[in-house]
C-alpha positions as CSV (number, residue, x, y, z in Angstrom):
1,M,110.4,182.5,197.1
2,S,111.0,183.8,200.6
3,K,109.4,182.4,203.7
4,P,107.0,184.6,205.7
5,P,108.4,185.9,209.0
6,I,107.8,184.0,212.2
7,A,104.3,184.8,213.4
8,E,103.4,186.2,216.7
9,P,102.6,184.8,219.2
10,L,105.6,182.4,219.0
11,T,104.8,178.7,219.0
12,P,106.0,176.8,222.1
13,A,108.8,175.1,220.0
14,V,110.0,178.5,218.7
15,F,109.9,180.0,222.2
16,H,111.9,177.2,223.8
17,V,114.5,177.1,221.0
18,L,115.1,180.8,221.3
19,L,115.2,180.5,225.1
20,A,117.9,177.8,224.7
21,L,120.0,180.2,222.6
22,A,119.5,183.2,224.9
23,Q,122.8,182.4,226.8
24,G,124.8,181.9,223.7
25,A,125.5,179.6,220.7
26,R,124.7,175.9,221.1
27,H,124.8,172.8,218.9
28,G,121.5,171.1,218.0
29,Y,121.6,168.3,220.5
30,A,122.3,170.8,223.4
31,I,119.3,172.9,222.1
32,M,117.2,169.7,222.2
33,Q,118.2,169.0,225.7
34,S,117.5,172.5,226.8
35,V,114.1,172.5,225.2
36,T,113.2,169.2,226.9
37,E,114.3,170.7,230.2
38,T,112.4,174.0,229.9
39,S,109.3,172.7,228.3
40,G,108.9,169.7,230.6
41,R,108.5,167.3,227.8
42,G,110.7,165.4,225.4
43,V,111.2,166.8,221.9
44,G,112.5,165.0,219.0
45,P,115.2,166.1,216.6
46,G,112.7,166.7,213.8
47,T,111.0,169.3,215.9
48,V,114.2,171.0,217.0
49,Y,115.9,170.9,213.6
50,G,112.7,171.9,211.7
51,T,112.2,174.8,214.1
52,L,115.9,175.9,213.7
53,Q,115.5,175.8,209.9
54,R,112.4,178.0,210.0
55,L,114.1,180.4,212.5
56,E,117.2,180.6,210.3
57,E,115.0,181.3,207.2
58,G,113.2,183.9,209.2
59,G,116.4,185.6,210.3
60,L,116.0,184.9,214.0
61,V,118.9,182.4,214.3
62,E,122.0,181.8,212.3
63,E,124.5,179.0,212.0
64,V,127.9,180.1,213.5
65,P,131.3,178.6,213.1
66,T,132.6,177.4,216.4
67,R,134.9,174.8,217.9
68,P,133.8,172.3,220.5
69,R,134.3,173.5,224.0
70,S,136.3,171.4,226.4
71,G,134.2,168.5,227.5
72,E,132.3,168.4,224.2
73,A,134.9,166.4,222.4
74,G,134.0,163.0,221.2
75,A,132.4,161.2,218.3
76,G,130.9,163.6,215.9
77,A,132.0,166.8,217.8
78,E,133.6,168.2,214.7
79,R,130.4,167.8,212.6
80,R,128.1,169.6,215.1
81,R,126.3,172.6,213.7
82,Y,126.1,175.5,216.1
83,F,123.4,178.1,216.1
84,A,123.1,181.6,217.7
85,M,120.3,183.9,218.1
86,T,120.3,187.1,216.0
87,K,119.3,190.6,217.2
88,A,115.9,189.9,215.6
89,G,115.6,186.6,217.5
90,R,116.4,188.3,220.8
91,A,113.8,191.0,220.1
92,A,111.2,188.3,219.2
93,L,112.0,186.4,222.4
94,V,111.7,189.6,224.6
95,A,108.5,190.6,222.9
96,E,107.0,187.1,223.6
97,A,108.2,187.2,227.2
98,R,106.5,190.5,227.7
99,R,103.3,189.2,226.0
100,V,103.2,186.1,228.3
101,S,104.0,188.3,231.3
102,R,101.0,190.5,230.5
103,M,98.8,187.5,230.2
104,A,100.0,186.1,233.5
105,D,99.2,189.5,235.1
106,L,95.7,189.3,233.8
107,V,95.2,185.8,235.2
108,R,96.6,186.9,238.6
109,A,94.4,190.1,238.6
110,R,91.3,187.9,238.0
111,R,92.5,185.5,240.7
112,L,92.1,182.5,238.4
113,V,95.0,180.7,240.0
114,P,95.2,180.7,243.8
115,E,98.2,182.4,245.4
116,G,101.3,180.3,245.6
117,R,100.1,177.8,243.0
118,S,101.1,177.5,239.4
């Protein structure tokens, strides 16, 4: 039985995982670090790996074979799983960014947030 596609709007976890992969393939721990940085809150491996599994099942990310980059060597480096965003994943991220941008424009147009404040 196939899983339903990832729903729009994207959940924050899905958005931040795709955003982490926008610059290229990363391993799970690096994705988790990026999500923590961009979301402003800590996320656990269950959230990241569960999201990656759903995204992979939905065709938005794929596991890719890659070797550790210099500086990534160390215990477990050879066991790391690397993920990359697919074209469908990039399209979903761009669509969500446009949706959020339109919402932000509406908020600014209605002056709900004073200028210079976020």
